[in-house]
C-alpha positions as CSV (number, residue, x, y, z in Angstrom):
1,M,0.0,0.0,0.0
2,R,1.4,3.4,-0.9
3,K,2.1,5.9,1.8
4,E,-0.5,8.7,1.9
5,T,1.4,11.4,3.7
6,S,2.5,14.5,1.8
7,L,6.0,14.8,0.5
8,I,5.8,18.5,0.0
9,D,6.5,19.6,3.6
10,T,8.8,16.8,4.5
11,Q,12.1,18.1,6.0
12,T,15.0,15.7,6.2
13,E,18.1,16.5,8.2
14,V,21.3,14.8,6.8
15,K,24.7,14.6,8.3
16,S,26.9,14.2,5.3
17,G,29.4,11.4,5.6
18,A,28.3,10.5,9.2
19,E,27.1,7.0,8.3
20,A,27.9,4.2,5.9
21,P,25.6,4.3,2.8
22,T,23.8,1.1,3.8
23,A,22.9,2.7,7.2
24,R,21.0,5.7,5.7
25,P,17.3,5.6,4.9
26,A,16.3,5.4,1.2
27,M,15.5,8.8,-0.4
28,I,14.7,7.1,-3.7
29,K,13.3,3.6,-4.2
30,V,12.6,2.0,-7.5
31,A,10.4,-1.1,-7.5
32,G,9.7,-3.3,-10.5
33,L,10.1,-0.4,-12.9
34,H,9.1,-1.1,-16.5
35,K,8.8,1.4,-19.3
36,S,7.7,0.5,-22.8
37,I,6.8,2.6,-25.8
38,R,5.0,1.9,-29.0
39,N,7.0,1.8,-32.2
40,G,4.5,1.3,-35.0
41,A,2.7,-2.0,-34.5
42,R,5.1,-3.3,-31.8
43,M,6.0,-2.3,-28.2
44,V,9.6,-1.6,-27.4
45,D,10.8,-2.3,-23.8
46,I,13.0,0.6,-22.6
47,L,13.3,-0.5,-19.0
48,K,12.8,-4.1,-18.0
49,G,12.0,-4.3,-14.3
50,L,14.5,-2.2,-12.2
51,D,14.8,-2.5,-8.5
52,F,17.2,-0.4,-6.4
53,E,17.3,2.1,-3.5
54,I,19.4,5.3,-3.2
55,P,20.1,6.3,0.4
56,T,19.8,9.9,1.6
57,G,22.8,12.0,0.8
58,Q,24.4,9.5,-1.6
59,F,25.9,10.6,-4.9
60,A,24.9,7.9,-7.5
61,A,26.1,7.9,-11.1
62,I,23.8,6.2,-13.6
63,M,25.9,5.0,-16.6
64,G,25.3,3.3,-19.9
65,S,25.7,3.7,-23.6
66,S,23.2,5.5,-25.8
67,G,19.9,3.6,-25.8
68,S,20.6,1.8,-22.5
69,G,17.6,3.5,-20.8
70,K,19.4,5.9,-18.5
71,S,17.7,9.1,-19.6
72,T,14.3,7.3,-19.5
73,L,15.1,6.3,-15.9
74,L,16.0,9.8,-14.9
75,G,12.7,11.1,-16.3
76,L,10.8,8.6,-14.3
77,L,12.7,9.5,-11.1
78,A,11.8,13.1,-11.8
79,G,8.1,12.4,-12.3
80,L,8.4,13.7,-15.8
81,D,7.1,10.4,-17.2
82,T,4.8,7.6,-16.0
83,P,6.0,4.0,-15.9
84,S,4.3,1.2,-17.8
85,S,4.4,-0.7,-14.5
86,G,6.2,-0.5,-11.2
87,D,6.8,2.5,-9.0
88,V,9.1,5.2,-7.9
89,F,9.1,6.3,-4.3
90,V,10.6,9.6,-3.0
91,N,11.2,9.7,0.7
92,G,8.7,6.9,1.2
93,T,5.9,8.3,-1.0
94,S,4.9,7.1,-4.4
95,I,5.2,9.7,-7.1
96,S,4.5,7.7,-10.3
97,Y,0.7,8.0,-10.3
98,L,0.1,11.3,-8.6
99,P,-2.3,13.8,-10.2
100,E,-0.4,16.4,-12.3
101,D,-1.0,19.3,-9.8
102,K,0.4,17.3,-6.9
103,L,3.2,16.0,-9.0
104,A,4.1,19.5,-10.0
105,Q,4.3,20.5,-6.3
106,V,6.6,17.5,-5.6
107,R,8.9,18.5,-8.5
108,G,8.9,22.1,-7.5
109,R,9.8,21.6,-3.8
110,S,11.6,18.2,-3.6
111,I,13.6,17.8,-6.8
112,G,16.2,20.1,-8.4
113,F,17.3,19.6,-12.0
114,V,20.6,20.3,-13.8
115,F,20.4,19.9,-17.6
116,Q,23.1,19.5,-20.1
117,S,21.6,22.4,-22.1
118,Y,21.3,24.7,-18.9
119,Q,17.6,25.6,-19.6
120,L,18.0,29.2,-18.3
121,I,15.3,31.8,-19.1
122,P,17.0,34.1,-21.6
123,T,15.0,37.2,-20.6
124,L,16.0,36.9,-16.9
125,T,19.3,37.8,-15.3
126,A,21.5,35.2,-13.5
127,F,20.1,36.4,-10.2
128,E,16.5,36.3,-11.5
129,N,17.0,32.8,-12.9
130,V,18.2,31.5,-9.6
131,L,15.4,33.2,-7.7
132,L,12.7,31.8,-10.1
133,P,11.9,28.7,-8.1
134,Y,11.0,30.9,-5.1
135,E,8.5,32.8,-7.3
136,L,7.0,29.6,-8.8
137,N,6.6,28.1,-5.4
138,A,5.2,31.2,-3.7
139,E,8.1,31.3,-1.2
140,S,9.3,34.3,0.7
141,Q,11.1,36.7,-1.7
142,S,13.2,38.1,1.1
143,D,14.5,34.6,2.0
144,G,14.9,33.8,-1.6
145,K,17.0,36.8,-2.5
146,A,19.5,36.0,0.3
147,R,19.6,32.4,-0.6
148,A,20.1,33.1,-4.3
149,L,22.8,35.6,-3.6
150,S,24.6,33.2,-1.3
151,L,24.6,30.4,-3.9
152,L,25.7,32.6,-6.7
153,Q,28.6,33.7,-4.5
154,S,29.4,30.1,-3.7
155,V,29.7,29.3,-7.5
156,G,31.9,32.3,-8.1
157,L,29.3,34.5,-9.9
158,S,28.8,37.4,-7.4
159,D,30.1,39.8,-10.2
160,R,27.7,38.4,-12.8
161,L,24.3,38.8,-11.0
162,D,22.8,41.2,-13.5
163,H,24.1,39.5,-16.6
164,Y,21.7,37.7,-19.0
165,P,22.4,34.1,-20.2
166,V,23.6,35.4,-23.6
167,Q,26.3,37.4,-21.8
168,L,27.6,34.4,-19.9
169,S,29.9,31.6,-21.1
170,G,28.7,28.0,-21.1
171,G,30.5,27.3,-17.9
172,E,29.0,30.3,-16.2
173,Q,25.5,29.4,-17.5
174,Q,25.9,25.9,-16.0
175,R,27.0,27.4,-12.7
176,V,23.8,29.5,-12.7
177,A,21.8,26.3,-13.4
178,L,23.6,24.6,-10.4
179,A,22.6,27.5,-8.1
180,R,19.0,27.4,-9.3
181,A,18.8,23.6,-8.7
182,F,19.9,23.9,-5.1
183,V,18.1,27.2,-4.2
184,L,15.1,25.6,-2.5
185,R,17.3,23.1,-0.7
186,P,15.6,20.1,-2.4
187,P,16.3,16.7,-0.9
188,I,17.1,15.4,-4.4
189,V,19.0,16.9,-7.3
190,L,19.0,15.1,-10.7
191,A,21.6,15.9,-13.2
192,D,21.6,14.9,-16.9
193,E,25.1,15.0,-18.4
194,P,25.8,18.3,-16.6
195,T,29.3,18.7,-18.1
196,G,28.4,17.3,-21.6
197,N,28.5,20.7,-23.3
198,L,31.6,22.1,-21.5
199,D,35.3,21.9,-22.2
200,S,37.5,19.9,-19.8
201,T,38.4,22.9,-17.7
202,N,34.9,24.2,-17.2
203,G,33.6,20.7,-16.9
204,S,35.9,20.0,-14.0
205,H,35.0,23.3,-12.3
206,V,31.2,22.5,-12.6
207,L,31.8,19.0,-11.3
208,E,33.7,20.3,-8.3
209,L,30.9,22.8,-7.5
210,L,28.3,20.1,-7.9
211,L,30.2,17.7,-5.5
212,N,30.7,20.5,-3.0
213,L,27.0,21.5,-3.0
214,N,26.1,17.8,-2.7
215,K,28.2,17.5,0.5
216,T,27.4,20.9,2.1
217,E,23.7,20.7,1.4
218,G,23.3,17.0,2.3
219,T,21.5,16.4,-1.0
220,T,20.9,13.1,-2.6
221,L,22.5,13.5,-6.1
222,V,21.7,11.3,-9.1
223,L,23.8,12.0,-12.2
224,V,23.4,10.4,-15.6
225,T,26.7,10.2,-17.5
226,H,28.4,8.1,-20.1
227,D,31.8,9.3,-18.9
228,P,33.6,6.7,-16.7
229,V,36.1,9.3,-15.4
230,L,33.3,11.5,-14.1
231,A,31.7,8.4,-12.5
232,T,34.8,7.8,-10.4
233,Y,33.8,10.7,-8.2
234,A,30.4,9.1,-7.3
235,D,29.7,7.1,-4.1
236,R,28.0,4.5,-6.3
237,R,27.9,3.5,-9.9
238,I,24.7,1.9,-11.5
239,V,25.3,0.7,-15.0
240,L,22.5,0.0,-17.5
241,R,22.5,-2.1,-20.7
242,D,19.4,-2.7,-22.8
243,G,17.1,-1.6,-20.0
244,L,18.6,-3.8,-17.3
245,I,21.1,-3.1,-14.4
246,I,24.2,-5.0,-15.3
247,S,26.3,-3.7,-12.3
248,D,25.6,-1.7,-9.1
249,D,28.8,-1.0,-7.2
250,I,29.6,1.1,-4.1
251,N,32.7,3.1,-4.7
252,L,34.6,2.9,-1.4
253,N,37.3,5.4,-2.5
254,P,35.7,8.1,-4.7
255,A,38.1,10.3,-6.7
256,T,38.7,13.9,-5.5
257,L,39.3,16.9,-7.7
């Protein structure tokens, strides 16, 4: 039976690194997850019955070649798609079959997103882009301004607050996107190839910032990547092939930048 309590107001206190990954409660649970799509007259199985849990505060990298199902899985974790069968639980609550209005609330308050293509609003400044989740969720603007400013300072953009996306480099745009993803202190941040459009220098900088925010904010971080080097920084590596998990390993000695 699915838990009926609301996810929206749940507050989870995390002490980063205080416990072994297996001792922490699950922030994300995937149970019997299938996803199929119709291709002409036949159904194509994208995900074929996945089961796993991601503990609170863990950094998990989801890996796999193109077509393995990793982006489909991320969309289901985000509540952006509905499974064919099975379920996704966030902090003990099923999100897979919620009405759209409640699902939008969950996404707005509980899940931050970092996209490969940044997804900044071109008519808003860096500061306004980071502040946007507060406006969309009717949060206190005074609290939001202080939080947005603090995060932009933490990613090294305190001198770029009034710049529009077109005036920022790719690395700077992705740093704005990082700040926006963390601004509401969501318990989960999902990142889809966040360094994929960046050169190696900017990619390393963005990854370093993402890791630092993951630790200081106590956030559960799930990152989709095809880059095995990037995955060495994760606490855990889940590898997909043809819609199945072929390996799921705890990384006892994550790399450091």
